[in-house]
C-alpha positions in Angstrom: -183.4 -73.1 -148.4 -180.6 -75.2 -150.1 -180.2 -78.8 -151.6 -176.0 -80.5 -151.1 -174.7 -82.9 -152.7 -171.1 -83.7 -152.9 -171.4 -87.3 -154.1 -169.9 -87.9 -157.2 -172.6 -90.5 -159.4 -171.7 -91.1 -162.7 -174.9 -92.2 -163.3 -176.6 -88.6 -162.2 -176.6 -86.5 -165.8 -176.3 -83.6 -163.6 -173.2 -84.4 -161.8 -170.2 -83.0 -163.2 -166.6 -86.0 -162.7 -163.5 -84.6 -164.1 -160.5 -87.3 -165.2 -158.2 -85.2 -163.3 -157.9 -86.7 -159.9 -156.6 -83.6 -157.8 -160.5 -82.2 -158.9 -163.2 -82.1 -155.9 -166.6 -81.4 -157.1 -169.7 -80.7 -155.3 -173.5 -79.6 -156.4 -175.6 -77.5 -154.2 -179.1 -76.1 -154.9 -180.8 -72.6 -153.7 -184.5 -71.6 -153.8 -184.8 -68.0 -153.8 -188.0 -65.6 -154.4 -187.6 -62.9 -157.3 -187.5 -59.3 -156.7 -185.1 -59.5 -154.2 -183.5 -56.0 -153.7 -179.4 -56.3 -154.2 -176.9 -57.7 -151.8 -179.9 -59.4 -150.6 -178.9 -63.1 -148.9 -178.5 -65.8 -151.6 -177.0 -68.2 -149.0 -173.6 -69.5 -147.0 -171.8 -70.6 -149.6 -168.7 -71.6 -147.4 -170.8 -73.3 -144.9 -172.6 -75.2 -147.1 -169.8 -76.4 -149.0 -168.0 -77.0 -145.5 -165.4 -74.7 -146.3 -163.1 -72.0 -144.3 -163.7 -68.7 -145.6 -160.0 -68.5 -145.8 -159.8 -71.4 -148.0 -162.1 -69.2 -150.1 -159.4 -66.0 -150.2 -156.6 -68.5 -150.7 -158.0 -70.3 -153.5 -159.3 -67.3 -155.3 -162.7 -68.1 -155.2 -165.2 -66.9 -157.7 -167.5 -67.7 -160.5 -166.7 -68.5 -163.7 -169.4 -69.8 -165.9 -173.2 -69.9 -166.3 -175.5 -67.4 -168.4 -176.6 -65.4 -165.1 -173.7 -65.1 -163.7 -174.8 -61.0 -163.7 -177.4 -62.1 -161.1 -175.6 -63.3 -158.1 -172.4 -62.2 -156.8 -169.7 -64.1 -154.5 -168.4 -62.6 -151.4 -165.6 -64.0 -151.1 -164.2 -62.1 -147.5 -167.8 -63.9 -146.1 -168.2 -67.0 -147.9 -171.8 -65.7 -149.0 -173.9 -65.6 -152.3 -175.4 -62.2 -152.8 -177.8 -60.8 -155.0 -176.0 -58.6 -158.1 -178.9 -57.8 -159.8 -182.7 -57.2 -159.6 -183.9 -61.1 -160.7 -187.5 -60.7 -162.7 -188.5 -64.4 -162.9 -190.9 -63.7 -166.2 -187.8 -62.3 -167.8 -185.8 -64.7 -167.1 -187.5 -67.8 -167.7 -191.1 -66.7 -168.6 -193.7 -69.6 -168.7 -190.5 -72.2 -168.2 -191.1 -73.8 -164.3 -189.2 -74.3 -162.4 -187.3 -71.2 -163.4 -183.3 -71.7 -162.4 -179.7 -70.8 -163.2 -176.9 -72.6 -162.8 -172.9 -71.6 -162.5 -170.1 -72.8 -161.4 -167.7 -71.6 -158.8 -164.0 -72.7 -159.0 -161.2 -72.6 -156.1 -157.3 -73.2 -157.2 -154.3 -74.7 -155.2 -156.3 -77.8 -155.0 -158.8 -77.3 -157.7 -162.2 -77.4 -156.2 -165.0 -76.9 -159.0 -168.8 -76.7 -157.6 -172.0 -76.8 -159.0 -174.5 -74.1 -157.6 -178.3 -74.3 -159.3 -180.7 -71.2 -157.8 -183.5 -71.4 -158.6 -186.1 -68.2 -158.9 -189.7 -68.9 -157.1 -192.6 -66.8 -158.2 -194.1 -63.9 -156.4 -197.2 -62.3 -156.9 -196.1 -59.1 -158.7 -198.3 -59.5 -162.0 -201.8 -58.9 -162.2 -204.0 -60.2 -165.1 -204.1 -58.0 -168.5 -206.5 -58.5 -171.5 -204.8 -57.3 -174.8 -207.7 -55.2 -175.0 -209.7 -52.7 -172.3 -212.6 -53.0 -174.1 -214.3 -55.1 -177.1 -217.4 -54.5 -179.0 -219.8 -57.1 -179.7 -223.1 -56.9 -181.8 -226.1 -59.7 -181.5 -228.9 -60.6 -182.8 -232.0 -60.2 -181.2 -232.9 -63.5 -182.6 -230.0 -65.5 -180.9 -231.3 -68.8 -179.4 -230.7 -69.1 -175.6 -227.2 -70.6 -175.6 -225.3 -69.0 -178.1 -222.4 -68.4 -177.4 -219.6 -65.9 -177.5 -216.1 -65.4 -177.5 -214.4 -63.0 -175.1 -210.9 -64.1 -175.3 -208.2 -64.3 -172.9 -206.4 -62.2 -170.1 -202.7 -62.9 -169.9 -200.9 -63.2 -166.1 -197.0 -63.8 -166.7 -196.9 -65.2 -163.2 -197.2 -68.9 -162.8 -198.3 -71.2 -160.3 -200.9 -69.9 -157.9 -200.2 -66.7 -158.8 -201.5 -67.3 -162.5 -204.5 -66.5 -164.0 -207.1 -68.3 -161.6 -210.5 -67.1 -162.4 -213.2 -65.1 -165.0 -215.8 -62.6 -163.1 -217.9 -61.4 -165.3 -220.3 -58.2 -163.6 -224.4 -59.3 -163.1 -227.0 -59.0 -165.7 -229.8 -61.4 -167.0 -228.9 -62.0 -170.6 -225.7 -63.5 -170.6 -223.8 -66.1 -168.0 -220.3 -66.6 -168.1 -218.5 -70.2 -169.3 -214.5 -70.9 -168.9 -212.7 -73.2 -170.8 -208.6 -74.1 -170.9 -207.2 -75.3 -174.0 -204.5 -77.9 -174.4 -201.3 -75.6 -173.8 -203.1 -74.6 -170.0 -204.4 -71.0 -171.1 -207.8 -70.4 -169.4 -210.4 -68.4 -171.4 -213.6 -67.1 -171.4 -216.9 -67.4 -173.3 -220.5 -65.2 -172.7 -223.5 -67.8 -173.2 -226.4 -66.3 -173.9 -228.9 -67.5 -171.5 -232.1 -65.0 -171.9 -233.0 -63.9 -175.6 -232.4 -60.2 -175.9 -234.8 -57.2 -176.7 -233.3 -54.8 -178.7 -236.8 -52.6 -178.1 -235.9 -52.9 -174.6 -232.1 -52.9 -174.4 -230.4 -52.2 -177.7 -227.0 -52.2 -176.0 -225.7 -53.9 -173.0 -222.2 -52.7 -170.9 -220.7 -55.5 -168.9 -217.3 -55.8 -167.4 -215.2 -59.0 -167.5 -212.8 -59.4 -164.9 -209.7 -61.7 -164.2 -208.3 -62.4 -161.1 -205.3 -64.8 -159.5 -204.6 -66.9 -156.5 -202.5 -64.6 -155.3 -202.0 -63.1 -152.3 -203.1 -60.4 -152.1 -205.3 -61.4 -155.1 -205.0 -59.5 -158.2 -207.0 -58.9 -161.2 -207.6 -57.0 -164.5 -211.0 -55.4 -166.2 -211.9 -55.8 -169.4 -215.2 -53.7 -170.7 -218.3 -55.5 -172.8 -220.2 -53.2 -174.8 -223.1 -55.3 -176.9 -225.1 -54.0 -179.1 -228.2 -56.0 -179.9 -228.8 -56.2 -183.2 -231.6 -58.3 -186.0 -231.5 -61.7 -186.6 -228.2 -63.7 -187.2 -229.1 -67.4 -186.7 -225.9 -69.2 -187.7 -222.2 -69.2 -185.9 -218.9 -69.5 -188.2 -217.8 -73.3 -188.5 -214.0 -74.0 -189.0 -213.3 -76.9 -191.2 -210.4 -77.9 -189.0 -210.3 -77.3 -185.0 -206.6 -77.3 -185.0 -204.1 -76.6 -188.1 -200.4 -76.9 -188.2 -197.5 -75.3 -189.5 -193.8 -76.0 -189.4 -191.5 -73.4 -190.6 -188.2 -72.9 -190.2 -186.7 -70.4 -187.3 -184.2 -68.2 -190.0 -187.5 -67.9 -192.2 -187.3 -64.2 -193.5 -189.9 -61.8 -192.5 -193.2 -62.3 -195.2 -193.1 -65.9 -195.5 -196.3 -67.9 -195.5 -197.2 -69.9 -192.9 -200.8 -71.7 -193.1 -204.9 -70.1 -194.2 -207.4 -70.5 -191.7 -211.1 -71.2 -192.7 -214.3 -71.1 -191.9 -217.3 -71.0 -193.2 -221.0 -69.3 -192.2 -224.8 -70.7 -193.0 -226.0 -67.4 -192.8 -226.6 -65.5 -196.3 -226.1 -61.9 -196.7 -223.9 -59.9 -194.5 -224.1 -62.4 -192.2 -222.2 -64.4 -193.7 -219.2 -62.2 -193.7 -216.7 -63.5 -191.3 -213.6 -61.7 -190.5 -210.3 -63.4 -188.6 -208.4 -62.5 -185.5 -205.8 -63.7 -182.9 -208.0 -65.0 -179.8 -205.3 -64.4 -177.6 -202.2 -62.0 -177.8 -200.1 -64.4 -175.3 -196.4 -63.6 -175.4 -195.3 -61.5 -178.6 -197.9 -63.7 -180.8 -199.2 -60.0 -182.2 -195.3 -58.8 -183.2 -194.2 -62.5 -184.8 -197.6 -63.4 -187.1 -200.0 -61.6 -188.4 -203.4 -62.7 -189.7 -205.7 -61.5 -192.4 -209.0 -60.8 -191.2 -210.7 -61.3 -194.6 -208.8 -64.5 -196.0 -207.6 -65.9 -192.8 -204.0 -66.6 -194.3 -201.2 -66.0 -191.8 -198.0 -64.7 -192.7 -194.4 -64.3 -190.6 -193.8 -60.5 -190.1 -191.5 -61.2 -186.8 -187.7 -62.9 -186.1 -188.4 -66.5 -185.1 -185.9 -67.9 -182.8 -185.8 -71.7 -182.2 -183.6 -71.5 -179.1 -186.0 -69.3 -177.4 -189.2 -70.8 -178.3 -189.8 -74.1 -180.1 -193.5 -73.9 -181.3 -196.2 -71.1 -181.3 -199.8 -71.9 -180.4 -202.3 -69.5 -181.9 -206.2 -69.0 -181.0 -208.0 -67.6 -183.7 -211.8 -66.6 -183.9 -213.9 -66.0 -187.0 -216.4 -63.8 -185.9 -219.7 -63.0 -188.1 -221.3 -59.7 -188.9 -224.3 -60.7 -186.4 -221.8 -61.1 -183.5 -221.9 -65.0 -183.6 -218.0 -66.4 -183.6 -216.3 -69.9 -183.2 -212.7 -70.2 -182.6 -209.4 -72.8 -183.4 -206.1 -73.4 -182.6 -202.9 -73.2 -185.2 -199.6 -75.0 -184.0 -196.8 -73.5 -185.8 -193.5 -75.9 -185.3 -190.2 -74.4 -185.8 -187.4 -76.1 -187.7 -183.9 -75.6 -185.8 -181.2 -74.4 -188.1 -177.8 -74.4 -187.3 -177.5 -70.8 -186.9 -175.5 -70.8 -183.2 -172.0 -71.3 -183.1 -171.0 -73.3 -179.9 -169.3 -70.7 -177.4 -166.6 -72.0 -175.0 -166.5 -70.7 -171.6 -163.1 -71.0 -170.0 -163.8 -71.6 -166.4 -160.1 -71.5 -164.9 -156.8 -71.2 -166.6 -153.4 -71.1 -165.7 -151.4 -68.2 -167.8 -148.0 -70.1 -166.5 -146.7 -73.5 -166.3 -143.4 -74.6 -165.2 -141.2 -76.5 -167.9 -140.3 -79.2 -165.5 -144.3 -80.0 -165.2 -145.0 -83.5 -165.3 -147.2 -84.8 -168.3 -151.0 -84.7 -167.2 -150.7 -81.1 -165.6 -154.0 -79.6 -165.8 -154.1 -76.3 -167.8 -157.3 -74.9 -167.9 -161.0 -76.4 -167.7 -163.7 -75.3 -170.1 -167.2 -76.1 -171.0 -168.6 -75.7 -174.4 -172.1 -74.8 -175.1 -174.0 -75.0 -178.3 -178.0 -73.6 -178.6 -178.8 -75.5 -181.3 -181.0 -78.7 -180.6 -179.9 -82.0 -181.8 -176.8 -82.9 -183.9 -176.7 -79.1 -184.3 -175.8 -78.9 -180.8 -173.3 -81.9 -180.4 -170.3 -80.6 -180.1 -166.7 -81.9 -180.6 -163.5 -80.1 -179.5 -159.7 -80.5 -180.2 -156.6 -78.7 -179.4 -154.0 -77.9 -182.1 -152.2 -80.9 -183.2 -148.3 -79.4 -183.1 -148.4 -78.5 -179.4 -147.7 -80.5 -176.4 -151.1 -80.8 -175.3 -154.9 -83.1 -175.2 -158.4 -82.6 -174.0 -159.6 -84.5 -171.3 -163.6 -85.4 -170.9 -165.6 -87.3 -169.0 -168.9 -85.1 -168.9 -170.6 -83.7 -172.3 -169.3 -80.2 -173.1 -167.0 -80.0 -170.2 -162.9 -80.5 -171.1 -159.8 -80.0 -169.3 -156.9 -79.3 -171.0 -153.9 -81.0 -169.8 -150.0 -81.2 -170.7 -149.4 -84.4 -173.0 -145.6 -83.9 -173.2 -142.4 -82.4 -171.8 -142.1 -79.0 -171.6 -138.7 -77.0 -172.3 -138.8 -72.9 -172.3 -135.8 -72.8 -174.1 -136.9 -74.3 -177.4 -140.7 -72.8 -176.4 -141.4 -70.5 -174.1 -144.7 -69.4 -174.8 -147.6 -71.3 -176.4 -150.8 -69.8 -178.1 -153.1 -72.8 -177.6 -156.3 -72.8 -179.9 -158.9 -74.9 -178.8 -161.8 -75.2 -181.5 -165.4 -75.8 -181.2 -166.9 -77.4 -183.8 -170.6 -78.8 -183.8 -172.3 -81.2 -185.9 -174.7 -79.3 -188.2 -174.6 -78.6 -191.9 -172.7 -76.6 -192.6 -170.9 -76.8 -189.8 -169.9 -74.3 -187.5 -167.1 -73.9 -185.5 -165.5 -71.5 -182.9 -162.0 -70.6 -181.3 -160.4 -69.7 -178.2 -157.0 -69.2 -177.8 -155.1 -69.4 -174.6 -151.7 -68.0 -174.3 -149.7 -70.0 -171.9 -146.3 -69.1 -170.4 -143.5 -71.9 -169.5 -142.0 -70.6 -166.4 -137.9 -71.2 -166.6 -136.5 -74.3 -164.7 -132.5 -73.9 -163.9 -132.5 -76.9 -165.7 -128.8 -76.0 -168.5 -125.6 -74.8 -167.2 -123.7 -72.4 -168.2 -122.0 -73.0 -171.6 -118.3 -71.9 -173.4 -117.7 -72.3 -177.2 -114.8 -74.1 -176.8 -113.6 -76.4 -173.4 -110.3 -74.3 -173.7 -109.3 -71.0 -174.3 -105.7 -69.8 -175.4 -104.6 -66.0 -175.5 -100.8 -64.4 -175.4 -99.5 -62.0 -173.2 -96.0 -60.4 -173.7 -94.1 -60.1 -170.8 -93.5 -57.2 -168.5 -96.9 -56.1 -168.5 -98.7 -53.7 -166.5 -100.3 -54.6 -163.3 -104.0 -54.4 -164.4 -104.2 -55.6 -167.9 -106.8 -56.8 -169.1 -105.6 -60.3 -170.8 -109.1 -62.1 -172.3 -112.7 -61.8 -171.9 -114.1 -65.3 -171.0 -117.8 -65.3 -172.3 -120.7 -68.4 -172.0 -124.1 -68.6 -172.4 -127.2 -70.3 -170.4 -130.5 -71.1 -172.3 -132.2 -70.2 -168.7 -133.9 -67.3 -168.0 -134.1 -64.2 -165.7 -132.1 -65.0 -162.3 -131.0 -68.8 -164.0 -129.5 -66.9 -166.6 -127.3 -64.6 -165.0 -123.7 -66.1 -165.1 -120.4 -65.3 -162.0 -117.5 -66.1 -163.3 -115.0 -67.8 -160.5 -111.3 -68.1 -160.4 -110.7 -71.9 -159.7 -107.9 -71.7 -156.9 -104.9 -73.9 -158.2 -101.0 -72.8 -157.9 -98.4 -71.9 -160.4 -94.7 -72.5 -159.4 -95.7 -72.8 -156.3 -97.6 -69.5 -155.8 -101.7 -69.2 -156.0 -103.1 -68.6 -159.1 -104.7 -66.0 -157.6 -101.7 -64.0 -157.2 -101.1 -64.0 -161.0 -104.5 -63.8 -162.2 -108.5 -62.1 -161.5 -111.4 -62.6 -162.9 -114.4 -60.2 -162.8 -117.5 -62.2 -161.9 -119.5 -60.5 -163.5 -117.9 -59.8 -166.8 -115.2 -62.1 -167.8 -112.8 -59.9 -167.9 -109.4 -61.9 -167.0 -106.4 -59.1 -165.6 -103.1 -59.9 -164.7 -102.1 -58.9 -161.2 -98.7 -58.4 -162.0 -96.4 -58.0 -164.4 -94.9 -61.6 -166.1 -91.4 -62.6 -166.8 -91.0 -64.9 -169.7 -87.8 -66.1 -168.4 -89.2 -67.2 -165.3 -92.9 -68.0 -166.0 -93.4 -69.2 -169.5 -97.3 -70.2 -169.1 -100.2 -70.2 -166.8 -103.1 -72.2 -167.1 -106.1 -71.0 -165.2 -109.1 -72.9 -164.5 -112.1 -70.4 -164.1 -115.6 -71.9 -163.3 -118.9 -70.1 -165.0 -121.6 -70.4 -162.5 -125.3 -69.3 -162.9 -127.8 -67.7 -160.3 -130.5 -70.5 -160.1 -131.2 -73.0 -156.8 -129.3 -75.2 -156.4 -126.8 -73.3 -158.8 -125.6 -75.2 -162.3 -121.8 -74.4 -163.4 -119.1 -75.3 -166.3 -115.4 -75.0 -166.1 -113.3 -73.5 -169.0 -109.5 -73.6 -169.5 -108.1 -70.5 -170.1 -104.3 -70.9 -171.1 -101.9 -67.6 -171.1 -98.8 -68.1 -172.9 -95.8 -65.8 -172.0 -94.3 -64.2 -175.2 -90.7 -63.3 -174.7 -89.6 -59.4 -174.8 -85.9 -58.3 -175.1 -85.7 -57.1 -172.1 -82.1 -58.8 -171.4 -78.8 -58.3 -172.6 -76.3 -60.8 -173.4 -74.2 -62.1 -170.6 -70.6 -62.6 -171.2 -69.6 -66.3 -169.6 -65.8 -66.1 -170.8 -63.4 -64.3 -171.2 -64.5 -63.5 -167.9 -64.0 -59.8 -166.7 -62.7 -58.9 -163.3 -61.0 -55.6 -162.0 -58.8 -57.8 -159.2 -56.6 -59.6 -161.7 -55.3 -59.6 -165.7 -55.9 -62.5 -167.8 -53.8 -61.9 -171.2 -54.4 -64.6 -174.3 -50.8 -65.4 -175.1 -50.1 -65.5 -179.0 -46.4 -66.4 -180.7 -45.0 -64.3 -182.8 -44.8 -67.9 -185.3 -48.6 -68.1 -185.4 -50.1 -68.5 -188.5 -52.7 -66.1 -190.5 -56.6 -68.4 -188.7 -54.5 -68.9 -185.6 -57.6 -69.3 -182.7 -56.4 -66.7 -179.9 -59.8 -67.5 -177.5 -63.1 -67.8 -178.2 -65.7 -65.1 -176.7 -68.8 -66.8 -175.0 -72.2 -65.3 -174.6 -75.4 -66.7 -173.3 -78.8 -64.6 -173.9 -81.6 -65.4 -171.5 -84.5 -64.4 -173.7 -85.8 -66.7 -176.3 -85.9 -66.4 -180.0 -84.5 -64.2 -182.5 -84.0 -62.4 -179.1 -81.8 -64.7 -177.9 -79.7 -64.9 -181.6 -76.1 -63.8 -180.9 -73.7 -61.9 -183.5 -70.3 -60.6 -182.3 -68.0 -57.6 -184.0 -64.8 -56.7 -182.9 -65.5 -52.7 -181.8 -61.8 -51.8 -180.8 -58.8 -53.0 -180.9 -54.7 -51.5 -180.6 -54.3 -53.3 -184.2 -57.8 -53.7 -186.2 -55.4 -55.5 -189.4 -54.0 -58.5 -186.7 -57.3 -59.3 -185.1 -61.1 -60.8 -186.8 -63.9 -61.7 -184.9 -66.7 -64.6 -185.8 -69.8 -63.1 -186.2 -71.9 -66.1 -185.3 -69.1 -68.2 -183.0 -67.7 -65.7 -181.3 -64.5 -66.8 -182.1 -61.1 -64.0 -182.1 -58.4 -65.2 -184.7 -55.3 -63.7 -186.3 -56.4 -62.5 -189.9 -52.6 -61.8 -190.7 -49.2 -63.6 -190.0 -47.7 -62.2 -186.8 -44.3 -60.2 -187.1 -41.8 -58.9 -184.6 -43.1 -55.0 -185.1 -46.3 -56.0 -183.7 -46.6 -55.1 -180.0 -46.6 -57.2 -177.6 -49.5 -55.6 -175.4 -52.7 -55.6 -177.1 -56.2 -54.7 -176.7 -59.7 -55.8 -178.2 -63.4 -54.9 -177.1 -65.7 -57.2 -178.4 -69.7 -56.3 -178.7 -72.0 -59.2 -178.3 -75.2 -57.9 -179.6 -78.5 -60.0 -180.1 -81.4 -59.9 -182.5 -84.2 -58.1 -180.8 -86.2 -55.2 -181.9 -84.6 -53.0 -180.0 -81.4 -55.4 -179.5 -79.0 -55.0 -176.6 -75.4 -55.5 -176.1 -72.8 -56.1 -174.1 -69.1 -55.3 -174.1 -66.6 -57.4 -173.1 -62.4 -56.5 -173.1 -59.5 -59.2 -174.3 -56.2 -58.7 -173.1 -53.6 -60.3 -175.8 -50.1 -60.7 -175.7 -48.0 -61.4 -178.4 -44.8 -63.4 -177.4 -43.2 -66.0 -177.1 -41.9 -66.5 -173.3 -43.4 -66.1 -170.3 -41.4 -62.8 -168.5 -41.6 -60.9 -171.4 -45.2 -61.0 -170.9 -45.3 -60.3 -167.5 -42.6 -57.2 -167.5 -44.8 -56.1 -170.3 -48.2 -56.2 -168.3 -46.7 -55.1 -164.8 -47.0 -51.7 -166.0 -50.5 -51.2 -166.5 -51.6 -53.7 -163.7 -50.2 -51.4 -161.0 -52.4 -50.6 -158.3 -52.3 -47.1 -156.2 -50.9 -46.8 -152.8 -52.9 -46.9 -150.3 -52.9 -45.0 -147.1 -51.3 -46.8 -144.4 -54.0 -46.6 -141.9 -55.4 -48.4 -144.9 -53.3 -51.3 -144.3 -54.3 -51.5 -140.8 -57.7 -52.6 -141.9 -57.0 -54.2 -144.9 -54.6 -56.4 -142.3 -57.5 -57.0 -139.8 -60.0 -57.9 -142.6 -57.9 -60.5 -144.2 -57.5 -62.3 -140.6 -61.0 -62.3 -140.2 -61.6 -63.7 -143.4 -58.8 -66.0 -142.7 -60.8 -67.4 -139.7 -64.0 -67.9 -141.0 -62.1 -69.3 -144.2 -60.6 -71.5 -141.6 -63.7 -72.6 -140.0 -65.7 -73.3 -142.8 -63.0 -75.9 -143.9 -63.1 -77.4 -141.1 -66.7 -77.6 -141.2 -66.7 -79.0 -144.4 -64.3 -81.5 -144.4 -66.0 -82.9 -141.4 -69.4 -83.1 -143.7 -67.1 -84.7 -146.1 -65.4 -86.9 -143.8 -69.0 -88.4 -142.8 -70.7 -88.5 -146.0 -67.8 -90.8 -147.0 -68.5 -93.3 -144.6 -71.9 -93.1 -145.5 -71.6 -93.9 -149.4 -68.8 -95.0 -151.3 -69.8 -93.7 -154.2 -67.8 -90.5 -155.5 -68.9 -87.2 -156.2 -68.6 -86.9 -160.1 -68.6 -83.0 -160.6 -69.9 -81.3 -163.5 -66.7 -78.1 -163.5 -65.7 -78.5 -167.0 -61.6 -77.6 -168.1 -61.0 -74.9 -170.2 -58.1 -76.0 -171.4 -54.7 -73.7 -173.1 -53.7 -74.7 -176.4 -49.8 -75.1 -177.1 -48.2 -72.6 -179.5 -47.2 -75.3 -181.2 -51.0 -77.3 -181.4 -52.0 -76.9 -185.2 -56.0 -76.4 -185.0 -57.7 -78.7 -187.9 -60.7 -76.8 -187.7 -63.0 -74.1 -186.6 -64.1 -75.7 -183.5 -59.8 -75.8 -182.0 -60.4 -79.7 -180.7 -57.7 -80.8 -178.7 -55.7 -84.0 -179.6 -56.1 -87.0 -177.5 -53.0 -87.1 -176.0 -53.6 -84.3 -174.2 -54.7 -84.9 -170.6 -55.6 -82.2 -168.0 -56.4 -82.5 -164.0 -57.3 -79.6 -161.8 -56.6 -80.3 -157.9 -58.0 -77.9 -154.9 -56.6 -79.7 -152.1 -53.7 -82.3 -151.3 -55.8 -85.0 -150.5 -56.5 -85.8 -154.2 -58.2 -89.1 -153.8 -61.0 -86.8 -152.5 -60.9 -84.0 -154.9 -63.4 -83.2 -157.1 -60.4 -81.3 -159.5 -56.9 -81.8 -160.0 -54.0 -79.9 -160.6 -51.6 -80.3 -163.7 -48.5 -80.5 -163.7 -48.5 -78.2 -167.4 -49.8 -75.3 -165.4 -46.3 -73.9 -164.7 -45.5 -73.7 -168.4 -49.0 -72.9 -169.8 -50.9 -71.0 -167.8 -50.2 -66.8 -167.4 -51.3 -65.4 -163.6 -50.5 -61.8 -163.2 -51.3 -59.8 -160.1 -49.3 -57.0 -159.2 -49.0 -57.6 -155.2 -47.6 -61.1 -155.9 -45.5 -60.6 -158.9 -42.2 -60.8 -157.1 -43.7 -64.3 -155.5 -45.1 -65.7 -158.8 -41.7 -65.2 -160.4 -39.9 -67.1 -157.2 -42.5 -69.9 -157.3 -41.8 -70.8 -160.7 -37.9 -70.6 -161.1 -38.4 -73.3 -158.1 -41.0 -75.0 -158.5 -42.8 -74.7 -155.4 -46.1 -73.3 -156.7 -48.0 -75.2 -154.9 -46.6 -74.9 -151.5 -45.3 -71.1 -151.4 -48.8 -69.9 -152.9 -50.2 -69.5 -149.2 -53.8 -69.2 -149.3 -54.4 -69.7 -152.9 -57.8 -70.6 -154.3 -57.8 -71.9 -157.8 -60.7 -71.8 -160.2 -61.3 -73.6 -163.3 -63.6 -72.9 -166.0 -64.3 -74.6 -169.2 -66.2 -73.0 -171.5 -66.2 -74.1 -175.0 -62.4 -74.0 -176.5 -60.9 -71.4 -174.2 -57.7 -71.3 -172.1 -57.0 -71.9 -168.4 -58.5 -68.7 -166.0 -56.6 -68.9 -162.6 -57.0 -65.9 -159.9 -55.3 -66.7 -156.5 -57.8 -64.3 -155.3 -60.6 -65.3 -152.7 -63.0 -62.5 -153.8 -62.2 -63.1 -157.7 -63.1 -66.8 -157.4 -66.6 -66.2 -155.4 -67.5 -63.2 -157.8 -66.7 -65.3 -160.7 -68.8 -68.4 -159.3 -72.0 -65.7 -158.3 -72.5 -64.9 -161.9 -72.2 -68.3 -163.5 -75.3 -70.3 -161.6 -74.1 -73.2 -162.8 -70.9 -73.4 -161.6 -69.9 -75.6 -158.8 -67.2 -74.7 -156.0 -65.9 -77.4 -154.0 -63.0 -77.4 -151.7 
């Protein structure tokens, strides 16, 4: 049998309504008999609550509170309540009716709280029992009819119809049985003398008193009464009060005096002596109290507990020596003492909560109970103030723990929430319950670097795969949300993807160089790396890594002037009248390295006459260090070493031919000997002719094409192309250098021409060429001399190509072979060849 109520009524004190709107509440009541076997069905809780069995399993349905949860068990797989342990109503509730116990069933997701009350119905499992199996009464034969003799009462733990109902006494001629009820409902028996006794006829009577209950089948208990007939005793004891009242604190120690009962007997002699005793031993009276048989003083011999029994009603009998007696009642009221601390019972608790949980999220549901009464049982609950939690309650002694502020796992990952329950007693008692709540992580923090831009340095010519830097980011989140991967942002460096230069280890953040760097090509590389965590969705942060390439002395100096060729010999002319410090030439060199690796110094390594020439250490100028004399050889050869300042240093060597002469024929005749080439075989001559014909054909074709393009461009625009090709002047013998720079006077003006159409030429020839420039080629020595004599150099030179190079304060250089000119242009990238 059950009663079900799922309505929420604020006026019903037995209903529980929580402030959290997500809670679903219901009440249900079952009635079952006591002494049911273990596993017996109490009720189909799923059906009665209108729930599916699957809902019980998914919601982790469980019994969470109640003093008697040991008696019932929830079978969530079947949706039923069964008996867990034998239920004894008399042990559970004693004389309290109706007898019931209450517990709660809670479900999660969504949270539901259902109150279940199980009423225990009494069964007739106990027989009435007398305190004594036999009593002895001594009654005077002079006792008058109507005299009453107390027989006490029997005790039956059952209640209702199963409790004690009636007394029956065995048949006799002298006594009849009278039955009475005390104010507390206890039935007791009196034996009333109906016919006078005659000691001479019956000095001893044996009677049987039977107590029966109302059960079916009926149970009974017997007590034997032995009556000894005595001589006359005509007055019964009389109490001075019918009811005695006393109060005692529940924590009173043993031996505490309670009260004294007093009765008097009008008889004299031995019949006036009165003895006191407890009239009934219902419950555990004789274990708690003790009465002095002679004085009637009642003292405490046991332990009192207000929460179990708030008062005791004790029946007292006073008997004289003649067997006459009377009864009175002592009511002992217990005073509650605040001796029970509140008990906190957690009904539901989520041990983990997400850090992005909204304020008001339910963390736990618990109840508080104090067994004391009155103010001693009034309980107030509090929670730590320094925590983002608060308590809510709409019904006394039931509380909900909810969040009161936003949570942040990175600041506090775990809370020890201490709930304190304090009663209103004096002194107040309290108890605490600590809940350990873990805050689960949410990916709300991106990875972060200590800097937004990092700088690292790498020396050029490094080994591929070299580890050049390690990026490290931190993520305040936890576990997978804090697992960082490093990703290279795809950009370009000099037109090439950055991934062809750099790689980043996704797990460790180590940056590797995929190939060797060349400082002369790339001075720095800027890399953008993204640190991304493993959350869903992932968060990321970008960082910039500047890789600065450091120069290494890996390039030797390059000599730009004098140009070293194998096809012709260039000589610098020094007049014999040259003074000390005369500027012969200037060695011009560059080093593509940087810094001190590009600092150049010039040294004279070899010389035909070391006492005649010297080289400037810093500027590379070759000057005479003494006066030139007639004894000095015409042909002088110098070897100059150009060395940089790197560690280790690198160097280049340049050879300079110097002619000490005043006239060109003298120089030409002197240099013809060591420029004479080998004689080639006749077969080789044929191949050379064929090669020259092929080159000439290609050259003429190129000229035609270039001229055509020039004409077309000239028609499109009238802007003339300004050539960057510098001019290298030749110092006349009579020029006096006024400074170390060797600057020429403004009166000199040079033009170089490449074609007969000077209007469109980028370079023009100077008319001073025939006098101031020396060009020597063994195969064309005679032609050169004839050209000079006839002053027809431009007409007779044939396929002569002329290149002009200006580097500092140097001289004119004229070559008459195409391959020499092309070789010069290939070595010097900044020059421009114009036809």
